[in-house]
C-alpha positions in Angstrom: -0.4 -18.6 8.5 1.3 -17.3 5.2 1.6 -13.9 4.5 -1.2 -14.9 1.5 -2.9 -15.9 4.4 -3.5 -13.5 6.7 -4.0 -11.1 3.9 -7.0 -13.5 2.3 -8.4 -13.2 6.4 -8.4 -9.7 6.4 -9.8 -9.4 2.9 -12.7 -11.4 3.8 -13.7 -9.7 7.5 -13.6 -6.0 4.9 -15.5 -8.0 2.8 -18.3 -9.2 4.9 -18.1 -5.9 6.3 -18.8 -3.9 3.5 -22.0 -6.4 2.7 -23.3 -5.1 6.3 -22.6 -2.1 5.9 -19.8 -1.6 8.2 -16.8 0.8 8.1 -13.7 -1.9 9.0 -10.6 -2.0 6.8 -8.4 -5.2 6.7 -4.9 -4.2 8.1 -1.9 -3.8 5.5 1.3 -5.9 6.1 4.8 -5.4 5.8 6.9 -5.4 2.8 7.6 -8.8 0.9 10.7 -10.2 1.1 10.6 -10.2 -2.8 11.4 -7.8 -5.0 8.4 -7.4 -7.8 9.2 -8.6 -11.3 12.7 -10.2 -10.4 13.0 -13.0 -12.5 13.3 -16.4 -10.5 11.3 -14.9 -8.3 7.3 -14.7 -7.4 6.2 -11.0 -8.1 4.4 -11.0 -4.8 5.2 -14.1 -3.0 3.6 -15.2 -0.4 4.2 -11.5 1.2 1.5 -9.6 3.3 0.5 -7.0 0.8 -2.2 -7.3 -1.7 -1.4 -6.8 -5.9 -3.4 -5.2 -8.1 -3.0 -4.4 -12.2 -4.4 -1.6 -13.4 -3.7 -0.1 -16.5 -2.7 3.2 -16.6 -6.0 5.1 -17.5 -7.8 3.1 -14.5 -4.4 3.8 -12.3 -5.0 7.9 -13.2 -9.3 7.9 -12.5 -8.5 5.7 -9.2 -6.1 7.3 -7.7 -8.4 10.8 -7.5 -9.6 9.7 -4.4 -6.9 10.4 -2.4 -8.0 7.3 0.0 -7.6 5.1 -2.3 -4.0 6.2 -3.2 -3.2 6.1 0.6 -4.3 2.5 -0.1 -2.6 1.9 -2.9 1.2 3.2 -1.4 0.8 0.4 0.8 0.3 -2.7 -2.2 1.8 -3.8 -4.6 0.5 -2.4 -8.2 1.1 -2.9 -11.9 0.9 -0.3 -14.0 -0.3 -1.9 -17.5 0.6 0.2 -20.0 0.3 0.2 -24.2 3.2 0.4 -25.9 4.5 3.8 -26.5 2.1 4.9 -23.3 5.0 7.0 -20.4 3.7 5.7 -17.0 2.0 7.8 -14.7 4.9 6.5 -11.8 2.4 7.4 -9.3 1.6 4.6 -6.0 4.7 3.5 -6.3 3.5 1.5 -9.1 5.6 -0.9 -11.6 5.4 -0.1 -15.4 4.4 -3.1 -17.2 3.9 -2.9 -21.0 0.9 -5.3 -22.6 1.0 -7.6 -25.8 -1.6 -9.6 -27.6 1.4 -11.0 -29.5 4.3 -13.0 -29.2 5.5 -11.0 -32.7 4.8 -7.4 -31.1 6.3 -8.1 -27.6 9.2 -9.4 -29.9 9.8 -6.0 -31.6 9.1 -3.9 -28.9 11.5 -6.1 -25.7 14.6 -6.5 -28.9 14.1 -3.1 -30.0 14.9 -1.4 -26.4 10.8 0.4 -27.0 10.5 -0.3 -23.1 10.3 2.5 -20.8 12.6 3.5 -18.4 12.1 1.2 -15.5 10.1 -2.0 -17.4 10.3 -4.8 -15.1 8.1 -6.8 -16.6 6.1 -7.2 -19.5 2.2 -8.8 -19.6 1.3 -11.6 -22.7 -2.3 -10.9 -23.2 -3.5 -13.9 -25.3 -7.2 -14.0 -26.1 -9.9 -15.5 -29.3 -9.9 -12.0 -31.0 -8.1 -10.0 -34.0 -5.1 -8.9 -31.4 -3.6 -12.5 -31.3 -3.0 -14.1 -34.0 -5.1 -17.3 -34.9 -1.3 -19.4 -34.3 -0.6 -18.5 -31.3 -4.8 -18.5 -30.5 -4.8 -22.7 -30.7 -1.3 -23.0 -29.0 -1.2 -20.4 -26.5 1.2 -22.7 -24.3 4.0 -22.3 -27.1 3.4 -18.7 -28.0 4.0 -18.5 -23.8 7.1 -20.5 -24.2 8.2 -18.7 -27.1 7.0 -15.4 -25.1 9.3 -16.4 -21.8 12.6 -16.7 -24.0 12.8 -13.5 -25.4 11.7 -12.1 -22.2 14.4 -14.2 -20.4 17.2 -13.3 -22.6 16.2 -9.4 -21.0 16.1 -10.0 -17.4 12.6 -9.2 -17.4 10.1 -10.8 -15.2 6.8 -12.6 -17.9 3.6 -11.9 -16.8 0.9 -14.1 -18.8 -2.5 -13.4 -19.0 -4.7 -16.4 -20.8 -8.0 -15.5 -21.9 -11.1 -17.9 -21.0 -12.4 -17.8 -24.5 -8.8 -19.2 -25.8 -10.7 -22.3 -24.8 -13.2 -22.1 -27.8 -9.9 -22.7 -30.3 -9.0 -26.1 -28.9 -10.8 -29.3 -30.0 -12.0 -31.3 -27.5 -15.6 -31.6 -25.5 -18.1 -29.2 -24.9 -19.5 -27.6 -21.6 -18.9 -24.6 -19.8 -15.8 -22.3 -20.7 -14.6 -22.1 -17.2 -14.4 -26.2 -17.2 -12.9 -27.0 -21.3 -10.4 -24.0 -19.7 -9.5 -26.5 -16.8 -9.6 -29.4 -19.2 -6.8 -27.4 -21.3 -5.0 -26.4 -17.5 -3.8 -23.8 -19.6 -2.8 -22.0 -15.9 -0.5 -24.2 -15.4 1.5 -24.8 -18.8 1.4 -20.8 -18.3 2.8 -21.0 -15.4 6.0 -23.0 -15.8 7.1 -20.3 -17.8 5.5 -17.1 -16.2 6.8 -15.1 -13.2 3.0 -13.9 -12.9 -0.2 -16.0 -14.2 -3.6 -13.8 -14.3 -6.4 -16.1 -14.5 -9.8 -13.8 -16.4 -12.2 -15.0 -14.5 -14.2 -12.0 -14.5 -17.0 -12.5 -16.9 -17.9 -15.1 -14.0 -17.7 -12.1 -10.9 -21.9 -12.1 -11.0 -21.9 -15.9 -9.8 -19.6 -16.2 -6.9 -20.1 -19.9 -6.5 -18.6 -20.5 -10.3 -16.0 -17.9 -9.9 -15.1 -19.4 -6.6 -15.2 -22.5 -8.2 -12.7 -21.2 -11.1 -10.7 -19.1 -9.8 -9.4 -22.0 -6.7 -9.3 -24.5 -9.6 -7.2 -22.9 -11.9 -4.7 -21.4 -9.0 -4.1 -25.1 -7.8 -2.8 -26.1 -11.4 -1.0 -23.3 -11.5 0.6 -24.1 -8.2 1.0 -27.5 -9.3 3.0 -26.4 -11.9 5.1 -24.3 -10.1 4.7 -23.2 -6.6 6.7 -20.3 -6.5 4.2 -18.2 -9.2 1.8 -15.5 -8.0 -1.7 -16.4 -8.9 -4.2 -13.3 -10.0 -7.7 -12.4 -10.9 -9.3 -10.8 -12.8 -12.1 -8.5 -12.0 -14.3 -6.0 -14.3 -16.1 -3.0 -13.6 -18.1 -3.1 -16.6 -18.1 -6.6 -18.3 -20.5 -7.7 -21.0 -23.9 -8.7 -20.4 -26.0 -7.3 -17.0 -24.4 -4.1 -15.0 -22.8 -5.7 -11.9 -23.4 -4.2 -8.3 -20.0 -3.1 -5.9 -22.1 -5.9 -3.9 -21.5 -8.6 -6.8 -17.9 -7.9 -6.7 -17.1 -7.9 -3.3 -18.8 -11.5 -3.3 -16.5 -12.5 -5.9 -13.7 -11.3 -3.9 -14.7 -13.0 -0.9 -15.0 -16.5 -2.7 -12.2 -16.3 -4.0 -9.0 -13.8 -1.6 -7.5 -17.3 -0.1 -6.9 -18.4 -3.5 -5.0 -15.8 -5.2 -2.4 -12.5 -4.1 -4.3 -9.7 -5.7 -6.7 -8.9 -8.3 -6.2 -7.7 -12.0 -9.2 -5.0 -11.6 -10.6 -3.8 -14.9 -12.4 -0.5 -15.6 -13.5 -0.9 -19.5 -15.5 1.3 -21.6 -16.4 0.6 -24.9 -14.1 0.6 -28.2 -12.3 -1.6 -30.3 -11.4 -4.3 -27.6 -14.5 -4.3 -25.7 -17.2 -3.5 -28.1 -20.1 -5.1 -25.5 -18.9 -3.0 -22.7 -21.4 0.2 -21.6 -20.0 3.3 -20.0 -16.6 2.6 -17.5 -17.3 2.4 -13.5 -14.5 4.0 -12.1 -16.6 4.1 -8.9 -16.7 1.2 -8.7 -13.0 0.4 -9.1 -12.6 3.1 -6.3 -15.3 1.7 -3.5 -13.0 -1.8 -3.8 -9.7 -0.4 -3.7 -10.7 1.8 -0.6 -12.0 -0.8 1.2 -9.0 -4.0 0.3 -5.9 -2.0 -1.7 -3.2 -2.1 1.6 
């Protein structure tokens, strides 16, 4: 069994325990063989540790629980920073600076404005005002441009193409996630990125749909690049009805065999998430207290 399979088996056991009300935890594995963020290798690869991405604010919120902090020490953690933020340098997290446009990424990288020790950047194109229309209409070309910039500076590239990019592309209708798969966005991004994150969090209330989408997108990514690391999105507070810890656990149970970890979002209402409600760090701490190792 591969390291990813070992982690997935332990994770599914732990999820089953959460749903049954018991207290079992998945066991942690040894360190991965490839260094995270190393250009030309998977950021996690098929190692024994799970991978978690959290924003700086989210990481600060979950680290308030000592048990979560201890478990994150055994995991691989990416700390997502906005330009100008200072890393927490906690839980062994690697700083990753996020950009929603190629021009902003280029200015920061070429201008040497990344925090010391940064080995990867995140390109997060979405159908929103922060990503130029040209990049929304041709996200693959934009990701190729981002990859050229990061490669020149010996940085790894994480790409997180949002589901709503499908709305900017011509083609037949249907559920957004199916349109996304028809475009093979995950596969196209995997050809230029070290890590591809599948923004599936809007589907987490429906475990079967979440599983179908994540598994299919992950398969597209690995068909394009077998060494790519694939993560999936989770949110404690996606737009719409409130989610429960059980729904989050069910989403993980449904998808853990297909991915190396998750981007765990703890959003609150603001310009980038106007439909969000109050943040729920308690749900994030619950998830990480069980599954981060």
